C-alpha positions in Angstrom: 35.0 -56.5 62.0 37.3 -56.4 59.0 40.6 -54.5 59.0 39.3 -51.7 56.8 36.2 -51.1 58.9 38.3 -51.2 62.1 40.6 -48.6 60.5 37.6 -46.5 59.5 36.3 -46.6 63.1 39.6 -45.6 64.5 40.0 -42.7 62.1 36.5 -41.4 62.7 36.8 -41.8 66.4 40.0 -39.7 66.5 38.8 -37.2 64.0 36.3 -35.4 66.1 38.1 -32.0 65.9 38.4 -32.2 62.1 34.7 -33.2 61.8 33.8 -30.2 63.9 35.8 -27.9 61.7 34.1 -29.5 58.7 30.7 -28.7 60.2 31.7 -25.1 61.0 33.0 -24.6 57.4 29.7 -25.9 56.0 27.8 -23.6 58.4 29.7 -20.6 57.0 28.7 -21.6 53.5 25.0 -22.0 54.5 25.1 -25.7 54.3 24.4 -26.2 58.1 21.8 -24.7 60.4 23.8 -22.8 63.2 21.0 -23.2 65.7 20.9 -27.0 65.3 24.6 -27.8 64.7 24.8 -29.9 67.9 22.4 -32.4 66.3 25.1 -33.2 63.7 27.2 -34.3 66.7 24.5 -36.6 68.0 23.1 -34.2 70.6 19.3 -34.1 70.5 17.3 -30.9 70.6 14.0 -32.7 71.3 12.8 -35.2 73.9 12.2 -38.8 72.8 8.4 -39.5 72.5 7.1 -42.3 74.6 6.2 -45.6 73.1 7.3 -47.3 69.9 9.7 -45.2 67.8 10.7 -45.8 64.2 13.8 -44.0 63.0 13.7 -43.1 59.3 16.9 -41.8 57.8 16.9 -40.0 54.5 20.1 -38.3 53.3 18.7 -35.4 51.3 15.7 -34.1 49.4 15.3 -37.0 47.0 15.4 -39.6 49.8 13.3 -37.3 52.0 10.5 -37.4 49.4 10.6 -41.2 49.4 10.6 -41.2 53.2 7.5 -39.0 53.3 5.5 -41.5 51.3 6.4 -44.2 53.8 5.7 -42.0 56.8 2.3 -41.0 55.5 1.5 -44.7 54.9 2.6 -45.6 58.5 0.4 -42.8 59.8 -2.7 -44.3 58.1 -2.2 -47.5 60.0 -3.3 -46.1 63.3 -2.1 -44.6 66.6 0.6 -45.7 69.0 3.6 -45.1 66.9 6.1 -42.2 66.6 8.6 -41.5 63.8 12.0 -39.8 64.1 13.2 -38.5 60.7 16.8 -37.6 60.1 18.3 -35.8 57.1 21.6 -34.2 56.3 20.8 -31.0 54.3 19.2 -27.7 55.1 16.9 -28.0 52.1 15.6 -31.4 53.2 15.1 -30.1 56.8 12.9 -27.3 55.4 10.9 -29.8 53.4 10.4 -31.9 56.5 9.3 -28.9 58.6 6.6 -28.2 56.1 5.3 -31.7 55.5 5.8 -33.9 58.6 2.7 -35.1 60.4 2.2 -34.5 64.1 3.5 -38.0 65.1 6.8 -37.4 63.4 9.8 -35.1 64.4 12.9 -34.1 62.5 16.5 -34.0 63.6 19.7 -33.5 61.6 21.6 -36.8 61.1 24.8 -37.1 63.2 28.0 -37.6 61.3 29.3 -41.1 61.3 31.6 -40.7 64.3 31.2 -43.6 66.8 30.9 -41.3 69.9 28.3 -39.2 68.2 26.3 -42.2 67.0 26.3 -43.7 70.5 25.1 -40.4 72.0 22.3 -40.2 69.4 21.2 -43.8 69.9 21.4 -43.6 73.7 18.9 -40.7 73.6 16.5 -41.9 70.9 16.5 -45.6 71.5 14.7 -46.5 68.3 12.8 -49.7 68.1 13.2 -50.1 64.4 15.3 -48.3 61.7 14.3 -47.7 58.1 17.1 -46.5 55.9 16.2 -44.9 52.6 17.8 -45.6 49.2 21.6 -45.7 49.2 23.6 -43.9 51.8 25.5 -46.5 53.9 27.4 -45.3 57.0 29.5 -48.1 58.5 29.8 -47.0 62.1 26.1 -46.2 62.4 25.0 -49.5 60.8 27.3 -51.6 62.9 26.2 -49.9 66.1 22.6 -50.7 65.2 23.7 -54.3 64.7 25.5 -54.4 68.1 22.3 -53.1 69.8 20.1 -55.6 68.0 17.9 -52.9 66.5 16.1 -54.3 63.5 16.9 -52.3 60.3 15.6 -52.4 56.7 17.0 -50.6 53.7 14.0 -49.3 51.7 13.8 -48.2 48.1 17.4 -49.5 47.8 19.5 -48.6 44.8 23.1 -49.2 44.0 24.5 -47.7 40.8 27.0 -49.6 38.7 29.8 -47.2 39.9 29.0 -47.7 43.5 28.7 -51.5 43.1 32.1 -51.6 41.4 33.6 -49.5 44.3 32.1 -51.7 47.0 33.3 -54.8 45.1 36.9 -53.8 45.6 36.4 -54.4 49.3 34.1 -57.4 49.5 34.5 -58.2 53.2 33.7 -54.7 54.4 30.8 -54.6 51.9 29.3 -57.8 53.2 29.7 -56.7 56.8 27.8 -53.5 56.1 25.0 -54.8 53.9 24.5 -57.7 56.5 23.5 -55.1 59.0 20.1 -54.9 57.4 17.5 -57.5 58.2 15.8 -56.8 54.9 16.6 -54.9 51.7 13.8 -53.7 49.5 15.3 -52.9 46.1 13.9 -50.7 43.4 14.9 -53.0 40.6 16.1 -56.5 39.9 19.5 -55.0 38.9 19.8 -53.3 42.3 18.8 -56.5 44.0 21.5 -58.4 42.1 24.1 -55.9 43.2 23.2 -56.2 46.9 23.1 -60.0 46.7 26.5 -60.0 45.0 27.9 -58.0 48.0 26.6 -60.7 50.4 23.2 -59.3 51.4 20.4 -61.7 52.3 16.6 -61.1 52.5 16.7 -59.0 49.3 13.3 -58.4 47.6 12.3 -56.2 44.7 9.4 -53.8 45.4 9.7 -51.2 42.6 10.2 -47.6 43.4 8.3 -46.2 46.3 8.1 -42.8 44.6 5.4 -44.2 42.3 3.1 -44.2 45.3 3.5 -40.6 46.2 0.5 -38.5 46.7 0.3 -35.7 44.1 2.2 -32.6 45.2 0.0 -30.1 47.0 -0.7 -26.7 45.7 -2.9 -23.7 46.6 -5.9 -23.4 44.4 -6.2 -19.6 44.8 -2.5 -19.2 43.8 -3.1 -21.4 40.7 -6.2 -19.3 39.7 -4.1 -16.1 40.1 -1.3 -17.6 37.9 -3.7 -18.8 35.3 -5.3 -15.3 35.1 -1.8 -13.7 34.7 -0.6 -16.2 32.1 -3.9 -16.3 30.2 -3.5 -18.1 26.9 0.3 -17.8 26.5 2.3 -20.9 25.6 4.0 -22.0 28.8 6.5 -24.6 29.8 8.3 -25.3 33.1 11.8 -26.4 33.7 11.6 -28.0 37.2 14.3 -28.5 39.8 17.0 -26.9 37.7 20.7 -26.9 38.5 23.6 -24.8 37.3 23.8 -24.8 33.5 20.1 -25.5 33.0 19.0 -21.9 33.5 21.2 -20.7 30.7 19.9 -23.6 28.5 16.4 -22.4 29.3 17.2 -18.9 28.2 18.8 -20.0 24.9 15.8 -22.3 24.1 13.5 -19.5 25.0 15.2 -17.1 22.5 15.1 -19.8 19.8 11.3 -20.4 20.3 10.4 -16.8 20.8 10.8 -16.1 17.1 7.9 -18.3 16.5 6.0 -17.9 19.8 6.6 -14.2 20.8 4.3 -14.5 23.8 6.1 -17.6 25.2 6.6 -17.8 29.0 9.4 -20.1 30.3 9.2 -20.9 34.0 12.3 -21.9 36.0 11.8 -23.7 39.3 15.3 -24.0 40.8 16.2 -27.0 42.9 17.8 -24.6 45.4 16.0 -21.2 45.5 18.9 -19.5 47.2 20.6 -19.5 43.7 18.0 -16.8 42.7 20.6 -14.1 42.2 22.8 -16.3 40.0 19.8 -17.3 37.9 18.6 -13.7 37.6 22.1 -12.8 36.3 21.9 -15.5 33.7 18.5 -14.1 32.5 20.0 -10.5 32.4 23.0 -11.7 30.4 20.7 -13.2 27.9 18.7 -10.0 27.5 15.5 -11.5 28.7 12.9 -9.8 30.9 12.2 -11.8 34.1 10.6 -11.6 37.5 11.1 -13.4 40.8 8.2 -15.0 42.6 9.9 -14.5 45.9 9.5 -10.7 45.5 6.1 -10.4 47.3 4.8 -13.4 45.4 4.9 -11.4 42.2 3.0 -12.8 39.2 4.5 -13.0 35.8 4.1 -9.7 33.9 2.6 -9.8 30.4 6.0 -9.0 28.8 8.1 -11.3 31.0 10.1 -13.9 29.2 11.2 -15.9 32.2 9.4 -16.4 35.5 11.8 -17.6 38.3 9.8 -19.6 40.8 12.3 -19.2 43.6 10.1 -20.5 46.5 10.0 -23.7 48.4 7.1 -26.2 48.3 5.3 -24.8 45.2 6.5 -27.2 42.5 3.0 -28.8 42.4 1.6 -25.4 41.6 3.7 -25.0 38.5 3.1 -28.6 37.3 -0.6 -27.8 37.6 -0.2 -24.6 35.6 1.8 -26.0 32.7 1.0 -28.8 30.3 4.7 -29.4 29.7 7.4 -30.1 32.3 11.1 -30.5 31.7 12.7 -32.3 34.7 16.0 -30.8 35.9 19.5 -32.1 36.5 19.4 -33.9 33.2 21.4 -31.2 31.3 23.2 -29.7 34.3 26.9 -28.8 34.4 27.6 -31.3 37.2 27.0 -34.3 34.9 23.4 -34.7 35.8 21.6 -37.6 37.4 18.0 -36.6 37.1 15.1 -35.9 39.4 11.8 -37.6 40.1 9.5 -37.4 37.0 6.5 -39.1 38.7 5.5 -35.9 40.4 5.0 -34.2 37.1 3.2 -37.2 35.6 0.7 -37.3 38.5 -0.2 -33.7 37.8 -1.0 -34.3 34.2 2.1 -33.0 32.5 3.9 -34.0 29.4 7.2 -35.1 30.9 10.5 -34.2 29.2 14.0 -35.1 30.2 17.6 -34.6 29.0 20.0 -37.5 28.5 21.7 -37.4 31.9 19.1 -39.0 34.2 21.2 -41.9 35.3 20.2 -41.7 39.0 16.5 -42.2 37.9 17.2 -44.5 35.0 14.7 -47.2 35.9 11.9 -44.6 36.4 12.6 -43.2 33.0 12.9 -46.6 31.3 9.6 -47.6 32.8 8.0 -44.4 31.5 9.5 -44.7 28.0 8.0 -48.2 27.7 4.6 -46.7 28.4 5.1 -43.6 26.1 4.9 -41.5 29.2 8.1 -39.4 28.8 10.1 -37.7 25.9 13.9 -37.9 26.2 15.8 -35.1 24.4 19.4 -35.6 23.6 20.6 -32.0 23.3 19.5 -28.4 23.2 18.4 -28.4 19.6 16.2 -31.5 20.2 14.7 -29.9 23.3 13.7 -26.8 21.3 12.3 -28.9 18.5 10.3 -31.0 20.9 8.8 -27.9 22.6 8.0 -26.5 19.2 6.3 -29.7 18.2 4.2 -29.8 21.3 3.1 -26.2 21.1 2.2 -26.7 17.5 0.2 -29.9 18.0 -2.3 -29.6 20.9 -3.7 -33.1 20.2 -0.3 -34.7 20.6 -0.1 -33.1 24.1 -3.5 -34.5 25.0 -2.5 -38.0 23.8 0.8 -38.0 25.7 -0.8 -36.7 28.8 -3.3 -39.6 28.7 -0.5 -42.2 28.4 1.3 -40.5 31.3 -1.9 -40.5 33.4 -2.4 -44.2 32.9 1.2 -45.0 33.7 1.0 -43.1 37.0 -2.3 -44.8 38.0 -0.8 -48.3 37.4 2.1 -47.7 39.7 0.2 -46.7 42.8 0.4 -50.2 44.4 4.1 -50.0 45.4 3.6 -48.8 48.9 1.2 -51.6 49.7 3.9 -54.1 48.7 6.4 -52.3 50.8 4.2 -52.3 53.9 3.4 -55.9 53.5 7.1 -56.8 53.6 7.7 -54.4 56.5 4.9 -55.7 58.6 7.2 -57.6 61.1 9.2 -54.4 61.6 6.1 -52.5 62.6 5.1 -55.0 65.3 4.4 -53.4 68.7 5.3 -55.0 72.0 2.9 -57.9 72.6 2.9 -58.9 69.0 0.4 -56.5 67.6 1.4 -55.1 64.2 0.3 -51.8 62.7 0.2 -53.4 59.3 -2.3 -55.9 60.5 
């Protein structure tokens, strides 16, 4: 172990009281589940299932969505396997509670304190570990290595900034990435980054999110919304963050002069921001309604419909022909969210300029004319006007988007092929066989 990693282990070992204070502070701010706080300290709230257990770790919502694609694919391989899924946010836990199959259970991920990690692993005893995307915790990964538990990093990405930061400490970086027996990178650039840090067995598989099943939605709810909306021009701003709701309101007011019956739908990434969003609409003098109020439908004179519920994004992608993907104009500098979900449900996909965390996805879509990138507020308003005014253009772009989504469905098959040795059961039988 290098000196820096040893120092990190010492600090995190001694820092238990501070980490407990951190968890309590997060709990007070609604960022931790009080009933399940011990899980964050490695203490399980469920019994370990018998037989072969795969531990899948996904940091938050984005990684959890990727994990669900993998978990569903594992489930299709047959019986005899259980999955433990860990995440670190309340929102991702809610997602998992809704969507996990019967052979999978959810726990909150323990913080990276050696004693807590050992308690966690002593209880769960995973046979294999699949780590999703980019969150690398040194103590956890090194403990897996010490216990000879096979581990793979799946859908791996490493931004230029993260790569530069890791490059300043090459020995610790190599120690950490070497804890993985395989790294399945999203792009060739990601693969080069990991290889430069000393990783071996790195392969490029593309982004697993391309293989997601279309988001589910309730057909009766869709019928009710279509009846309420009728023939109004509609667009949805999906997975919005702070700053994007005020942008929606300004764009709406610009377009309302030409399209007086326009309905703008805001689907916030975090529905608990509903009061803040309602305040933004009120300040802009726009009439709005909240879906969470008895599943209210948009009124005929509503300007904004705030879809502040969980698990209904597929419903609004199915309702609208046009979907703007959030966190691409947000106050936090952006980063982007997954555009494939909108593409799969036959939307014209729009994005702002700040989609750096999903850059490869958007680049791939741009090459196939399957996304429109808008540089600023004025360009977004112009693009929406253009689409509302030219129905045939909407039809043509939707066709390009549909073809793009269909071409990318193979990714999970490639991932499972590479992971086949990790899915082997005692006696040599593999679920991937």
